[in-house]
VEXMARVEX-316810 format. One line per field, with one value per residue (C-alpha): residue in three letters; residue number from 0; x, y, z. Coordinates in steps of 0.25 Angstrom, whole numbers, plus 5000, padded with zeros to 4 digits. Example, Ala and Ser with C-alpha at 12.3 -4.5 7.8 and 13.67 -1.06 7.14 Angstrom:
<pts>
rest: [Ala; Ser]
nr: [0; 1]
X: [5049; 5055]
Y: [4982; 4996]
Z: [5031; 5029]
</pts>
This chain:
<pts>
rest: [Met; Pro; Pro; Val; Ser; Pro; Arg; Arg; Arg; Asn; Ser; Asp; Arg; Ser; Arg; Pro; Leu; Asp; Asp; Leu; Val; Ala; Leu; Leu; Asp; Leu; Glu; Ala; Ile; Glu; Val; Asn; Ile; Phe; Arg; Gly; Val; Ser; Pro; Asp; Glu; Asn; Arg; Gln; Arg; Val; Phe; Gly; Gly; Gln; Val; Ala; Gly; Gln; Ala; Leu; Val; Ala; Ala; Ala; Arg; Thr; Val; Asp; Asp; Pro; Gly; Arg; Val; Ile; His; Ser; Leu; His; Ala; Tyr; Phe; Leu; Arg; Pro; Gly; Asp; Pro; Thr; Val; Pro; Ile; Leu; Tyr; Glu; Val; Asp; Arg; Ile; Arg; Asn; Gly; Lys; Ser; Phe; Thr; Thr; Arg; Arg; Val; Val; Ala; Ile; Gln; His; Gly; Lys; Ala; Ile; Phe; Asn; Leu; Gln; Ala; Ser; Phe; His; Arg; Ala; Glu; Pro; Gly; Leu; Asp; His; Gln; Glu; Pro; Met; Gly; Pro; Asp; Leu; Pro; Asp; Pro; Glu; Thr; Leu; Pro; Asp; Phe; Met; Thr; Arg; Met; Ala; Pro; His; Lys; Glu; Leu; Leu; Gly; Glu; Trp; Tyr; Asp; Leu; Pro; Arg; Pro; Ile; Asp; Thr; Arg; Tyr; Val; Asp; Thr; Ile; Pro; Val; Glu; Arg; Arg; Gly; Pro; Gln; His; Pro; Gln; Gln; Arg; Val; Trp; Leu; Arg; Ala; Asp; Gly; Arg; Leu; Pro; Asp; Asp; Pro; Val; Leu; His; Ala; Cys; Leu; Leu; Thr; Tyr; Ala; Ser; Asp; Met; Thr; Leu; Leu; Asp; Thr; Thr; Leu; Leu; Pro; His; Gly; Leu; Ser; Asn; Trp; Thr; Ala; Glu; Gln; Leu; Gln; Met; Ala; Ser; Leu; Asp; His; Ala; Met; Trp; Phe; His; Arg; Pro; Phe; Arg; Ala; Asp; Glu; Trp; Leu; Leu; Tyr; Asp; Gln; Trp; Thr; Pro; Ser; Thr; Ser; Asp; Ala; Arg; Gly; Leu; Ala; Met; Gly; His; Ile; Phe; Thr; Gln; Asp; Gly; Arg; Leu; Val; Val; Thr; Val; Val; Gln; Glu; Gly; Leu; Ile; Arg; Val; Val; Asn; Pro]
nr: [0; 1; 2; 3; 4; 5; 6; 7; 8; 9; 10; 11; 12; 13; 14; 15; 16; 17; 18; 19; 20; 21; 22; 23; 24; 25; 26; 27; 28; 29; 30; 31; 32; 33; 34; 35; 36; 37; 38; 39; 40; 41; 42; 43; 44; 45; 46; 47; 48; 49; 50; 51; 52; 53; 54; 55; 56; 57; 58; 59; 60; 61; 62; 63; 64; 65; 66; 67; 68; 69; 70; 71; 72; 73; 74; 75; 76; 77; 78; 79; 80; 81; 82; 83; 84; 85; 86; 87; 88; 89; 90; 91; 92; 93; 94; 95; 96; 97; 98; 99; 100; 101; 102; 103; 104; 105; 106; 107; 108; 109; 110; 111; 112; 113; 114; 115; 116; 117; 118; 119; 120; 121; 122; 123; 124; 125; 126; 127; 128; 129; 130; 131; 132; 133; 134; 135; 136; 137; 138; 139; 140; 141; 142; 143; 144; 145; 146; 147; 148; 149; 150; 151; 152; 153; 154; 155; 156; 157; 158; 159; 160; 161; 162; 163; 164; 165; 166; 167; 168; 169; 170; 171; 172; 173; 174; 175; 176; 177; 178; 179; 180; 181; 182; 183; 184; 185; 186; 187; 188; 189; 190; 191; 192; 193; 194; 195; 196; 197; 198; 199; 200; 201; 202; 203; 204; 205; 206; 207; 208; 209; 210; 211; 212; 213; 214; 215; 216; 217; 218; 219; 220; 221; 222; 223; 224; 225; 226; 227; 228; 229; 230; 231; 232; 233; 234; 235; 236; 237; 238; 239; 240; 241; 242; 243; 244; 245; 246; 247; 248; 249; 250; 251; 252; 253; 254; 255; 256; 257; 258; 259; 260; 261; 262; 263; 264; 265; 266; 267; 268; 269; 270; 271; 272; 273; 274; 275; 276; 277; 278; 279; 280; 281; 282; 283; 284; 285; 286; 287; 288; 289; 290; 291; 292; 293; 294; 295; 296; 297]
X: [4990; 4975; 4965; 4960; 4949; 4954; 4944; 4944; 4945; 4935; 4925; 4918; 4930; 4934; 4943; 4957; 4964; 4957; 4961; 4975; 4975; 4969; 4980; 4990; 4983; 4991; 4986; 4995; 4995; 5007; 5017; 5025; 5017; 5007; 4998; 4994; 4986; 4986; 4974; 4965; 4971; 4976; 4991; 5002; 5010; 5008; 5010; 5023; 5018; 5008; 5018; 5027; 5015; 5011; 5025; 5026; 5013; 5018; 5031; 5024; 5014; 5026; 5031; 5026; 5030; 5019; 5029; 5038; 5035; 5041; 5053; 5058; 5056; 5064; 5057; 5060; 5050; 5055; 5044; 5031; 5019; 5007; 4994; 4986; 4991; 4994; 5008; 5014; 5023; 5033; 5039; 5052; 5054; 5068; 5071; 5063; 5073; 5072; 5069; 5067; 5059; 5063; 5054; 5056; 5044; 5044; 5032; 5029; 5021; 5021; 5032; 5042; 5046; 5040; 5044; 5052; 5052; 5061; 5054; 5059; 5051; 5055; 5050; 5050; 5061; 5066; 5078; 5083; 5072; 5074; 5068; 5068; 5057; 5045; 5046; 5039; 5027; 5019; 5004; 4994; 4990; 4975; 4977; 4982; 4973; 4972; 4976; 4963; 4961; 4976; 4975; 4961; 4967; 4975; 4964; 4964; 4979; 4979; 4968; 4963; 4975; 4968; 4955; 4963; 4960; 4971; 4973; 4984; 4980; 4992; 4993; 5005; 5011; 5019; 5015; 5008; 5016; 5006; 5008; 5023; 5030; 5045; 5056; 5051; 5058; 5061; 5051; 5037; 5028; 5015; 5006; 4999; 4991; 4982; 4968; 4961; 4963; 4971; 4973; 4984; 4993; 5007; 5010; 4998; 5002; 5017; 5011; 5002; 5013; 5022; 5012; 5010; 5025; 5027; 5016; 5023; 5038; 5044; 5037; 5046; 5058; 5052; 5051; 5064; 5062; 5048; 5041; 5029; 5026; 5011; 5012; 5025; 5023; 5038; 5041; 5042; 5043; 5043; 5047; 5060; 5062; 5055; 5061; 5054; 5058; 5047; 5052; 5040; 5025; 5015; 5001; 4998; 4984; 4990; 4996; 5011; 5020; 5028; 5040; 5047; 5059; 5069; 5084; 5088; 5083; 5093; 5095; 5079; 5077; 5072; 5074; 5063; 5063; 5052; 5049; 5035; 5031; 5019; 5011; 5017; 5031; 5036; 5045; 5039; 5044; 5055; 5054; 5064; 5060; 5068; 5060; 5062; 5060; 5062; 5059; 5053; 5054; 5060]
Y: [4997; 4999; 5005; 4995; 4994; 4985; 4977; 4983; 4975; 4984; 4988; 4998; 5007; 5017; 5012; 5018; 5007; 5010; 5024; 5021; 5012; 5023; 5032; 5023; 5022; 5033; 5040; 5039; 5052; 5050; 5039; 5037; 5048; 5045; 5054; 5051; 5058; 5058; 5054; 5065; 5066; 5077; 5075; 5085; 5076; 5064; 5051; 5045; 5031; 5036; 5043; 5030; 5021; 5030; 5031; 5016; 5015; 5024; 5016; 5003; 5008; 5010; 4995; 4987; 4973; 4969; 4958; 4969; 4973; 4984; 4979; 4992; 5007; 5019; 5032; 5046; 5056; 5070; 5080; 5079; 5075; 5085; 5077; 5087; 5085; 5073; 5066; 5063; 5051; 5050; 5037; 5035; 5021; 5019; 5005; 4993; 4981; 4966; 4964; 4978; 4990; 5003; 5016; 5030; 5038; 5053; 5059; 5073; 5084; 5099; 5097; 5090; 5076; 5072; 5057; 5048; 5033; 5022; 5008; 4995; 4984; 4969; 4957; 4945; 4935; 4924; 4926; 4925; 4927; 4931; 4941; 4947; 4940; 4947; 4949; 4939; 4940; 4951; 4953; 4949; 4963; 4959; 4959; 4974; 4986; 4994; 5009; 5015; 5005; 5007; 5022; 5025; 5029; 5040; 5044; 5059; 5060; 5055; 5064; 5062; 5053; 5042; 5042; 5042; 5030; 5019; 5010; 5003; 4995; 4997; 4990; 4993; 4981; 4990; 5003; 5013; 5027; 5035; 5026; 5025; 5031; 5033; 5026; 5013; 5001; 5005; 4996; 4996; 4986; 4988; 4979; 4985; 4982; 4989; 4989; 4982; 4971; 4975; 4969; 4960; 4971; 4971; 4985; 4990; 4982; 4988; 5002; 5001; 4995; 5007; 5016; 5009; 5008; 5023; 5023; 5019; 5017; 5031; 5031; 5020; 5029; 5036; 5024; 5025; 5039; 5038; 5047; 5045; 5053; 5052; 5060; 5068; 5082; 5085; 5075; 5077; 5064; 5061; 5049; 5052; 5039; 5025; 5012; 4999; 4985; 4975; 4961; 4952; 4952; 4957; 4962; 4976; 4972; 4961; 4963; 4968; 4970; 4983; 4981; 4995; 4999; 5011; 5009; 5024; 5039; 5050; 5064; 5067; 5054; 5040; 5027; 5016; 5002; 4992; 4977; 4974; 4959; 4951; 4945; 4932; 4938; 4941; 4953; 4961; 4975; 4983; 4998; 5009; 5023; 5036; 5047; 5061; 5063; 5077; 5081; 5095; 5103; 5092]
Z: [4899; 4895; 4905; 4914; 4925; 4936; 4945; 4959; 4971; 4978; 4968; 4978; 4978; 4968; 4957; 4960; 4953; 4940; 4941; 4943; 4931; 4923; 4928; 4922; 4909; 4902; 4890; 4877; 4871; 4861; 4858; 4871; 4878; 4889; 4898; 4912; 4923; 4938; 4947; 4952; 4966; 4975; 4973; 4972; 4963; 4954; 4962; 4957; 4955; 4946; 4937; 4937; 4934; 4922; 4917; 4917; 4910; 4899; 4898; 4897; 4886; 4876; 4878; 4867; 4872; 4882; 4887; 4893; 4907; 4916; 4924; 4929; 4930; 4935; 4937; 4942; 4947; 4942; 4946; 4953; 4944; 4943; 4945; 4938; 4924; 4915; 4914; 4901; 4900; 4889; 4886; 4879; 4873; 4877; 4872; 4867; 4869; 4868; 4882; 4889; 4885; 4891; 4893; 4898; 4903; 4906; 4913; 4910; 4916; 4913; 4903; 4913; 4917; 4930; 4930; 4921; 4921; 4914; 4912; 4907; 4902; 4901; 4894; 4905; 4903; 4912; 4921; 4936; 4947; 4961; 4971; 4985; 4993; 4999; 5014; 5023; 5032; 5024; 5027; 5016; 5010; 5011; 5026; 5026; 5026; 5013; 5012; 5016; 5029; 5033; 5032; 5037; 5051; 5044; 5034; 5039; 5038; 5024; 5020; 5005; 5002; 5010; 5001; 4988; 4979; 4980; 4968; 4975; 4987; 4997; 5010; 5020; 5027; 5036; 5044; 5035; 5033; 5041; 5053; 5053; 5065; 5066; 5057; 5051; 5044; 5030; 5023; 5020; 5013; 5006; 4999; 4986; 4974; 4964; 4970; 4959; 4948; 4936; 4922; 4919; 4913; 4919; 4915; 4923; 4935; 4934; 4933; 4945; 4953; 4949; 4953; 4967; 4969; 4972; 4983; 4995; 4992; 4995; 5009; 5012; 5013; 5025; 5034; 5041; 5044; 5051; 5041; 5032; 5020; 5023; 5036; 5035; 5029; 5029; 5019; 5004; 4996; 4981; 4972; 4965; 4957; 4956; 4951; 4949; 4944; 4941; 4943; 4942; 4937; 4947; 4948; 4954; 4958; 4967; 4981; 4980; 4992; 4991; 5000; 5002; 5009; 5009; 5009; 5010; 5012; 5010; 5004; 5003; 4995; 5000; 4993; 4993; 4987; 4986; 4982; 4977; 4979; 4975; 4986; 4983; 4985; 4971; 4970; 4958; 4959; 4965; 4967; 4971; 4973; 4978; 4983; 4988; 5003; 5009; 5023; 5022; 5035; 5043]
</pts>
């Protein structure tokens, strides 16, 4: 995945998508070893989607057959990442089969593993085809307000987070977290896309969507409890594991519907699931994540 310069939809803005693409463009420092950095933002820990996206880049760069694309990944978040130091990604080339290629990636900081990922790549081949349909009567994403517009009434509450550059354009179909009052239906839907035009590199599109898939999913587990991680100071939340299955081709710079729901929360853990559809209704990715949810000083 070479460095690219995506064409912005809004040329008068800063270029956060360029920065995200550069963030995913890892430095190769030895055979099977890559180095990544974190953005210069005021974060206490590295965003999980960043580590997952960078790890997938590292895995993909060791797959020699360009016809093999990611079809599944399974990952565990082991320790909080330190945003002030680089992350090393060590790739184990587990298997190169006739149809599948398997890689294992360990992300390391301060001499300890903070994350591991196992990814499988598959060459496309014919077979049976069916899918769950996308829900009906969805609003066109272009008719929904973008993040800055939707969150403007809550700018003071969000503080500096409101002004952070956003490479992923997200538009909530349902009530935004900061405005939720009382227990909610255990489902939320968000339209999303990379905020700019990207080259025709399926690895880049998969890595960007891996990054984006961690942005809203765990919040879904709070819906039945009438809580929001945006406003509830007594909540401690963190991703524990993350799995994705890539079903069909897609572009991350075109609108995708992220339909998310939660089947269960218990024992200080919450499970969230999501289907990602193209705007014309093709199911392209399924995501499952479990996260830590502790109520501090209830």
